[in-house]
C-alpha positions in Angstrom: 41.0 10.3 17.9 41.1 12.2 21.1 38.3 14.6 21.8 38.7 15.6 25.4 37.1 13.9 28.3 33.9 12.0 27.6 31.5 9.8 29.5 33.8 6.8 29.0 36.9 8.6 30.4 39.5 11.0 29.1 40.3 10.9 25.5 37.0 9.3 24.3 34.4 10.7 22.0 31.3 12.0 23.9 28.2 9.7 23.8 24.7 10.7 22.9 22.6 12.9 25.3 18.9 13.1 25.8 17.4 15.7 23.4 16.1 18.9 25.0 13.3 19.4 22.4 11.4 17.7 19.6 11.8 19.3 16.2 9.1 19.0 13.6 11.0 16.5 11.5 11.4 14.2 14.5 7.7 14.2 15.3 6.8 13.5 11.6 9.2 10.6 11.3 8.1 9.2 14.7 4.4 9.4 13.6 5.3 7.5 10.4 7.2 4.9 12.4 4.3 4.4 14.7 1.8 4.0 11.9 4.0 1.7 9.9 4.9 -0.4 12.9 1.3 -0.7 14.1 -0.1 -1.7 10.7 2.8 -4.1 10.1 2.2 -5.7 13.5 -1.6 -6.1 13.0 -1.2 -7.6 9.5 1.6 -10.0 10.7 -0.4 -11.2 13.7 -3.4 -11.8 11.4 -1.3 -13.8 9.0 0.2 -15.9 11.8 -3.3 -16.9 13.0 -4.9 -17.2 9.6 -2.7 -16.9 6.5 -4.1 -14.7 3.8 -2.9 -13.7 0.4 -0.6 -10.7 0.4 -2.4 -9.4 -2.7 -6.2 -9.7 -3.1 -9.3 -7.7 -3.6 -11.8 -7.3 -0.7 -14.8 -9.5 -1.4 -18.3 -8.3 -0.5 -21.8 -9.9 -0.7 -24.3 -8.4 -3.1 -27.8 -9.0 -4.3 -26.8 -10.1 -7.8 -26.4 -13.8 -8.4 -23.7 -13.5 -11.0 -21.6 -11.2 -8.8 -22.1 -13.6 -5.9 -20.9 -16.5 -7.9 -17.7 -14.7 -9.0 -17.2 -13.5 -5.4 -17.4 -17.1 -4.1 -14.9 -18.2 -6.8 -12.5 -15.5 -5.7 -12.8 -16.6 -2.1 -12.0 -20.2 -3.2 -8.9 -18.9 -5.1 -7.7 -16.9 -2.1 -8.1 -19.9 0.2 -6.3 -22.3 -2.2 -3.4 -19.9 -2.7 -3.1 -19.2 1.0 -3.0 -22.9 1.8 -0.4 -23.5 -0.9 1.9 -20.8 0.3 1.1 -21.0 4.1 4.7 -21.6 5.2 6.1 -18.7 3.3 3.4 -16.4 4.4 3.8 -17.4 8.1 7.6 -17.0 7.8 7.2 -13.5 6.4 4.7 -12.7 9.1 7.1 -13.8 11.9 9.8 -11.6 10.6 7.3 -8.8 10.3 6.3 -9.1 14.0 9.9 -8.8 15.1 10.5 -5.7 12.9 7.2 -4.1 14.0 8.2 -4.4 17.7 11.6 -2.8 17.0 9.9 0.0 15.0 7.4 0.7 17.8 10.2 0.6 20.4 12.3 3.1 18.4 9.3 5.5 18.1 8.7 5.3 21.8 12.4 5.9 22.6 12.5 8.9 20.3 9.2 10.4 21.6 10.3 9.8 25.3 13.6 11.6 24.6 15.7 8.6 25.4 19.4 9.3 24.6 19.6 6.0 22.7 16.6 6.8 20.5 18.8 7.8 17.6 20.8 4.5 17.8 17.6 2.4 18.0 16.0 4.3 15.1 19.0 3.8 12.9 19.0 0.1 13.7 15.3 -0.2 13.0 15.6 1.6 9.7 18.5 -0.7 8.6 16.6 -3.8 9.6 13.5 -2.5 7.7 15.6 -2.3 4.5 16.9 -5.9 5.1 13.4 -7.1 5.7 12.0 -5.5 2.5 14.8 -6.9 0.3 14.7 -10.3 2.0 11.0 -10.7 1.6 10.9 -10.0 -2.2 12.3 -13.5 -3.2 9.5 -15.1 -1.3 6.6 -12.7 -2.0 7.1 -12.2 -5.8 6.6 -16.0 -6.6 3.5 -16.0 -4.5 2.2 -12.9 -6.3 2.9 -14.4 -9.7 1.1 -17.6 -8.8 -1.9 -15.7 -7.5 -1.9 -13.4 -10.6 -2.0 -16.4 -13.0 -5.0 -17.9 -11.2 -6.8 -15.0 -9.5 -6.4 -12.2 -12.1 -9.1 -13.6 -14.5 -11.6 -13.9 -11.7 -10.8 -10.4 -10.4 -11.2 -9.0 -14.0 -14.6 -10.5 -14.2 -15.6 -9.0 -10.9 -14.3 -5.6 -12.0 -16.4 -5.7 -15.2 -19.5 -6.7 -13.2 -19.0 -3.8 -10.8 -18.5 -1.4 -13.7 -21.6 -2.7 -15.4 -23.6 -2.2 -12.3 -22.3 1.3 -11.7 -23.0 2.2 -15.3 -26.6 0.9 -15.0 -27.2 3.0 -11.9 -25.6 6.1 -13.4 -27.8 6.0 -16.5 -30.8 8.4 -15.8 -34.3 7.4 -16.9 -35.5 9.7 -19.6 -39.1 10.7 -19.2 -41.4 12.8 -21.3 -42.5 16.3 -20.1 -46.0 15.0 -19.4 -44.8 12.2 -17.2 -45.6 9.4 -19.6 -45.5 8.2 -23.1 -42.5 8.6 -25.4 -39.5 10.7 -24.4 -39.5 14.3 -25.7 -37.2 15.0 -28.7 -34.0 16.9 -28.0 -34.0 20.7 -28.4 -31.3 20.7 -31.0 -33.2 18.4 -33.3 -33.6 20.2 -36.7 -36.1 19.5 -39.3 -35.0 17.8 -42.5 -35.6 19.0 -46.0 -39.0 17.1 -46.1 -40.1 18.8 -42.9 -39.7 15.8 -40.6 -37.6 16.0 -37.4 -34.4 14.1 -37.3 -34.8 11.3 -34.7 -32.2 11.1 -31.9 -29.5 8.5 -32.1 -30.3 5.3 -30.2 -28.6 5.0 -26.9 -25.7 2.5 -26.6 -26.7 -0.8 -25.1 -25.7 -1.5 -21.5 -22.1 -2.7 -21.2 -21.2 -2.1 -24.9 -18.6 0.5 -23.9 -16.9 -1.7 -21.3 -13.9 -3.9 -22.1 -14.1 -7.7 -21.9 -12.6 -9.4 -18.9 -9.8 -11.0 -20.9 -8.8 -7.6 -22.1 -8.0 -6.2 -18.6 -6.7 -9.5 -17.2 -3.0 -8.7 -18.2 -3.3 -5.3 -16.5 -4.7 -6.9 -13.3 -1.8 -9.4 -13.4 0.8 -6.6 -13.6 -0.8 -4.8 -10.7 -0.8 -7.9 -8.5 2.8 -8.6 -9.2 3.9 -5.0 -9.0 2.1 -4.3 -5.6 4.7 -6.0 -3.4 7.6 -4.4 -5.3 6.0 -1.0 -5.0 5.5 -1.5 -1.2 9.1 -2.7 -0.8 10.3 0.4 -2.6 8.2 2.7 -0.4 9.4 1.0 2.7 13.1 1.3 1.6 12.6 5.0 0.8 11.0 5.7 4.2 13.9 3.9 5.9 16.5 5.8 3.9 14.7 9.0 4.9 15.0 8.1 8.6 18.7 7.2 8.2 19.3 10.6 6.4 17.7 12.6 9.2 18.8 10.7 12.3 22.2 9.7 11.0 22.9 13.1 9.4 23.8 16.5 10.8 20.3 17.2 12.3 20.2 13.9 14.2 23.8 14.2 15.5 23.2 17.8 16.7 19.9 16.8 18.4 21.6 14.0 20.4 24.7 16.1 21.3 27.1 14.3 19.0 29.9 16.2 17.2 29.6 16.5 13.4 31.4 13.9 11.3 34.9 14.9 10.3 35.6 14.7 6.6 38.0 12.0 5.6 41.6 13.2 5.5 42.9 14.2 2.1 45.6 11.9 0.7 
């Protein structure tokens, strides 16, 4: 359709121009692109050098022998799973490096007011959707394998941490004189015989906590659901970028005419 003289000659549609300002939505989306691209690049480079499990709990050293034993067992599970799925993890990391570089370039083009920033951003957002959908068939089997082996160990570690936190939070009850038996509560009422009603005994440590096998199914669901949730989040973010840069705001910012509605039949 003719639209007057353009940069490619008479009768061509005008091309994009460099933006004259940076609206707030552009700065917000550019910041999200920079953060996402930077974190994706760091994680991918780490996986290329030393494959790690995409779903795992951070392991720390403690002064408790039982917790240290469970921590070492979790480390062994992580290492075994990473070795078993090393090829898939490295393949996903290589694709992530390429996507991260495109995302960072698109953010730099937008912030520098390059007239091609809109086109690069739309390309990066589309490739991000392809990456998220393409990685799911490889990541979900890894997560299921890790959940079947690592979830029971993670559940035991969670219970140990909860038990330690409960023990630290329980205050020591002392008598008013600083020694001897603890003082009775103020609301203790005398019985018919005149004797005070003794307080109920405190629950033993860990009695209120669930057993590891009771929370193992929940841990397995969280491990398998984490890559799916991250993929959905990445897709929604990409769709947001496409909506702004590809819609009326983006076209007006880069000097493009609004889309004409399709002709009525």
